[in-house]
C-alpha positions as CSV (number, residue, x, y, z in Angstrom):
1,M,0.0,0.0,0.0
2,F,1.4,3.4,-1.0
3,K,1.5,6.3,1.3
4,E,2.2,10.0,0.6
5,G,4.5,12.5,2.4
6,K,7.1,15.2,1.8
7,I,10.8,15.4,2.4
8,K,11.4,17.0,5.8
9,S,15.3,16.9,5.7
10,Y,18.1,15.4,3.6
11,N,21.8,15.0,4.2
12,V,23.6,15.4,0.9
13,E,27.0,14.0,2.1
14,R,25.5,10.9,3.7
15,G,22.7,10.3,1.1
16,F,19.8,9.9,3.5
17,G,16.9,11.9,5.0
18,F,13.5,11.8,6.6
19,I,9.9,12.0,5.2
20,Q,7.2,13.9,7.1
21,Q,4.1,11.7,7.2
22,N,0.5,12.6,8.0
23,Q,-0.3,11.6,11.6
24,A,2.8,9.4,11.8
25,K,6.4,9.6,12.8
26,D,9.0,10.8,10.4
27,L,10.1,8.0,8.0
28,F,13.7,7.3,7.1
29,F,14.7,7.1,3.4
30,H,18.0,6.6,1.4
31,I,19.0,8.0,-1.9
32,R,19.5,4.5,-3.4
33,D,15.7,4.0,-3.1
34,F,15.0,7.0,-5.3
35,P,14.2,6.4,-9.0
36,S,16.1,9.5,-10.2
37,R,19.3,9.7,-8.3
38,H,20.8,12.3,-10.6
39,I,18.3,14.8,-9.4
40,E,19.0,15.7,-5.8
41,P,16.1,15.4,-3.4
42,R,14.7,18.7,-2.2
43,V,13.2,19.6,1.1
44,G,9.4,19.9,0.7
45,E,9.3,17.6,-2.3
46,N,6.1,15.4,-2.4
47,L,6.7,11.6,-2.5
48,K,4.7,8.5,-2.8
49,Y,6.2,5.3,-1.3
50,R,5.8,2.0,0.5
51,I,7.0,1.3,4.0
52,E,9.3,-1.7,4.6
53,E,11.1,-3.0,7.6
54,D,14.9,-3.3,7.4
55,Q,16.8,-4.7,10.4
56,G,14.1,-3.8,12.8
57,K,13.7,-0.3,11.4
58,L,11.1,1.2,9.0
59,K,12.2,2.9,5.8
60,A,10.7,4.1,2.6
61,V,11.0,2.0,-0.6
62,N,9.6,2.1,-4.1
63,I,9.7,5.9,-3.9
64,I,7.8,7.9,-6.6
65,R,8.7,11.6,-7.0
66,L,5.4,13.4,-7.6
67,D,6.8,16.8,-8.2
68,L,8.8,15.8,-11.3
69,K,7.1,16.3,-14.6
70,K,5.9,13.0,-16.1
71,E,7.2,13.9,-19.5
72,Q,10.7,14.5,-18.3
73,P,12.8,11.5,-19.2
74,T,14.5,10.0,-16.2
75,H,18.2,9.3,-16.1
76,E,17.6,5.6,-16.2
77,Q,15.6,5.9,-19.4
78,I,18.4,8.0,-21.1
79,N,21.4,6.1,-19.8
80,P,20.4,2.7,-18.3
81,S,22.6,1.9,-15.4
82,F,24.9,-1.1,-15.4
83,E,22.9,-2.6,-12.6
84,S,19.6,-2.5,-14.7
85,M,21.4,-4.0,-17.7
86,T,22.9,-6.7,-15.6
87,D,19.4,-7.5,-14.2
88,R,18.0,-7.8,-17.8
89,V,20.8,-10.1,-18.8
90,N,20.3,-12.2,-15.8
91,D,16.6,-12.4,-16.6
92,Q,17.4,-13.6,-20.1
93,V,19.7,-16.4,-18.9
94,T,17.9,-19.7,-18.7
95,P,18.7,-22.9,-16.7
96,H,19.7,-24.6,-19.9
97,D,22.3,-21.8,-20.6
98,I,23.7,-22.3,-17.1
99,A,23.9,-26.0,-17.5
100,K,25.6,-25.6,-20.9
101,G,28.1,-23.2,-19.5
102,T,28.9,-25.7,-16.7
103,V,29.5,-28.5,-19.2
104,W,31.8,-26.3,-21.2
105,G,33.7,-25.2,-18.1
106,S,34.2,-28.9,-17.2
107,K,35.5,-29.7,-20.7
108,I,37.9,-26.8,-20.6
109,F,39.2,-27.9,-17.1
110,S,39.7,-31.5,-18.4
111,M,41.6,-30.2,-21.4
112,I,43.8,-28.1,-19.2
113,G,44.5,-31.2,-17.0
114,L,45.4,-33.3,-20.0
115,I,47.8,-30.6,-21.3
116,V,49.5,-30.4,-17.9
117,I,49.8,-34.2,-17.7
118,L,51.3,-34.3,-21.3
119,V,53.8,-31.6,-20.4
120,L,54.9,-33.5,-17.3
121,A,55.2,-36.7,-19.2
122,V,57.4,-35.1,-21.9
123,A,59.6,-33.5,-19.1
124,V,60.0,-36.9,-17.3
125,Y,60.8,-38.7,-20.6
126,G,63.4,-36.0,-21.4
127,K,65.0,-36.5,-18.0
128,Y,65.1,-40.2,-18.5
129,Q,66.8,-39.9,-21.9
130,Q,69.3,-37.6,-20.4
131,Y,70.0,-40.0,-17.6
132,Q,70.5,-42.9,-20.1
133,E,72.9,-40.8,-22.2
134,Q,75.0,-39.9,-19.1
135,K,75.0,-43.5,-18.0
136,Q,76.2,-44.7,-21.4
137,L,78.9,-42.0,-21.5
138,H,80.1,-42.9,-18.1
139,L,80.3,-46.6,-19.1
140,Q,82.3,-45.7,-22.2
141,Q,84.7,-43.7,-20.1
142,L,85.2,-46.6,-17.7
143,M,85.9,-49.0,-20.6
144,Q,88.4,-46.5,-22.1
145,E,90.2,-46.1,-18.7
146,N,90.3,-49.9,-18.3
147,E,91.8,-50.3,-21.7
148,N,94.4,-47.7,-21.0
149,I,95.4,-49.4,-17.8
150,V,95.8,-52.8,-19.6
151,K,97.9,-51.1,-22.2
152,E,100.1,-49.5,-19.6
153,Q,100.5,-52.8,-17.7
154,R,101.5,-54.7,-20.9
155,K,103.9,-51.9,-21.8
156,A,105.5,-52.2,-18.4
157,Q,105.8,-56.0,-18.4
158,G,106.7,-56.5,-22.0
159,D,105.3,-59.0,-24.4
160,L,103.5,-61.9,-22.7
161,P,102.7,-65.3,-24.1
162,D,99.2,-65.7,-25.4
163,R,98.5,-68.8,-23.3
164,V,100.3,-70.2,-20.2
165,L,98.8,-73.5,-19.1
166,S,100.1,-76.3,-17.0
167,E,100.4,-79.8,-18.4
168,Q,97.4,-81.0,-16.4
169,G,95.5,-77.9,-17.6
170,E,96.2,-78.7,-21.2
171,K,95.1,-82.3,-20.7
172,N,91.8,-81.1,-19.1
173,L,91.3,-78.5,-21.8
174,Y,92.3,-80.3,-25.0
175,G,92.0,-84.0,-24.1
176,T,93.8,-86.2,-26.6
177,A,95.2,-83.2,-28.4
178,S,97.3,-82.5,-25.3
179,T,98.6,-86.1,-25.5
180,Q,99.7,-85.4,-29.0
181,A,101.4,-82.2,-27.9
182,Q,103.2,-84.1,-25.2
183,S,104.5,-86.6,-27.7
184,V,105.8,-83.8,-29.8
185,V,107.5,-82.3,-26.8
186,R,109.0,-85.6,-25.9
187,D,110.3,-86.0,-29.4
188,T,112.0,-82.6,-29.2
189,V,113.6,-83.1,-25.7
190,P,117.4,-83.1,-25.9
191,A,119.2,-86.4,-25.7
192,H,120.4,-85.8,-22.1
193,A,116.8,-85.7,-20.9
194,S,116.2,-89.3,-22.1
195,S,118.7,-90.6,-19.6
196,D,116.4,-89.6,-16.7
197,S,115.0,-92.3,-14.5
198,P,111.5,-93.9,-15.1
199,R,110.3,-92.2,-11.9
200,A,111.1,-88.7,-13.4
201,A,109.2,-89.7,-16.5
202,E,106.1,-90.7,-14.4
203,K,106.3,-87.4,-12.6
204,S,106.1,-85.6,-15.8
205,Q,102.8,-87.3,-16.5
206,F,101.1,-87.5,-13.1
207,S,100.9,-85.2,-10.1
208,C,99.3,-85.5,-6.6
209,D,96.2,-83.4,-6.9
210,G,94.1,-84.7,-4.0
211,R,92.4,-87.6,-5.8
212,Q,92.0,-90.7,-3.7
213,H,89.6,-93.2,-5.3
214,C,89.9,-95.6,-8.3
215,S,86.9,-94.0,-10.0
216,Q,88.9,-90.8,-10.3
217,M,91.8,-92.5,-12.1
218,R,92.2,-92.5,-15.9
219,S,94.4,-95.6,-16.1
220,R,95.9,-98.4,-13.9
221,D,99.4,-96.8,-14.3
222,E,98.1,-93.6,-12.9
223,A,96.5,-95.4,-10.0
224,Q,99.6,-97.3,-9.4
225,W,101.7,-94.1,-9.4
226,F,99.2,-92.5,-7.0
227,I,99.5,-95.2,-4.3
228,K,103.3,-95.1,-4.5
229,N,103.7,-91.3,-4.4
230,C,100.6,-89.6,-3.0
231,P,99.4,-89.7,0.6
232,N,95.9,-90.8,1.9
233,T,95.0,-92.8,-1.2
234,K,92.2,-95.5,-0.9
235,M,92.9,-97.6,-4.0
236,D,94.8,-100.6,-2.3
237,G,92.5,-102.1,0.2
238,D,94.6,-105.3,0.9
239,N,97.9,-103.3,0.9
240,D,99.5,-105.7,-1.6
241,G,100.9,-102.8,-3.6
242,I,98.5,-103.4,-6.6
243,A,96.0,-100.5,-7.1
244,C,92.4,-100.9,-8.2
245,E,92.5,-104.7,-8.5
246,N,88.7,-105.0,-8.9
247,D,88.2,-102.1,-11.3
248,S,86.6,-103.7,-14.4
249,R,87.9,-100.9,-16.7
250,W,91.4,-102.5,-16.8
């Protein structure tokens, strides 16, 4: 319900004043509730308004300025305020538009997340490649250093034979080929070496290497030599000086 009154006082600096009412207390008003704020309120100006309670106090709202000519265009009609334009835009926005904007926002956020993940993956892969290259370079440096050390050692020691193996080692490595090599060596031995005793010749063929049983022997001669020259053998059970009597291989 609209009531009528006139402006009793107005504070320009603070933007508020009071309306004198008929048979009622003066009513508070604020400039933001005026429809034409560019025209300063004047004392004695007739108004039409509604009364509204704000935080326990009464004030005038929906104010109509009766003394202004109806044909005079208001400031809002000439230059609509930003607030009124915003209100009209908000009124035109539908729930469908809001939902559509939310979906697009979600898509954009997802795309940004994928881009960030891709950038991180590229950075990690680059670090891994750099690590592998450094590791390979370090390995090459170690190999080069090792090769240099070997060259220095060979230079200091002079020329070394390609292979230095014991007679037993050659026998284990080459088998029968070693026997042939031994025959060649024996053929090339000087004449004075042939005058050695049979025991010396046996020593050149056999050596005490810790074997004790007949199953470990390659021949009866080897077994016979072992029981005569090596300690702790177990190939002559009756102590008659004949090794491996019951071995069916010989």
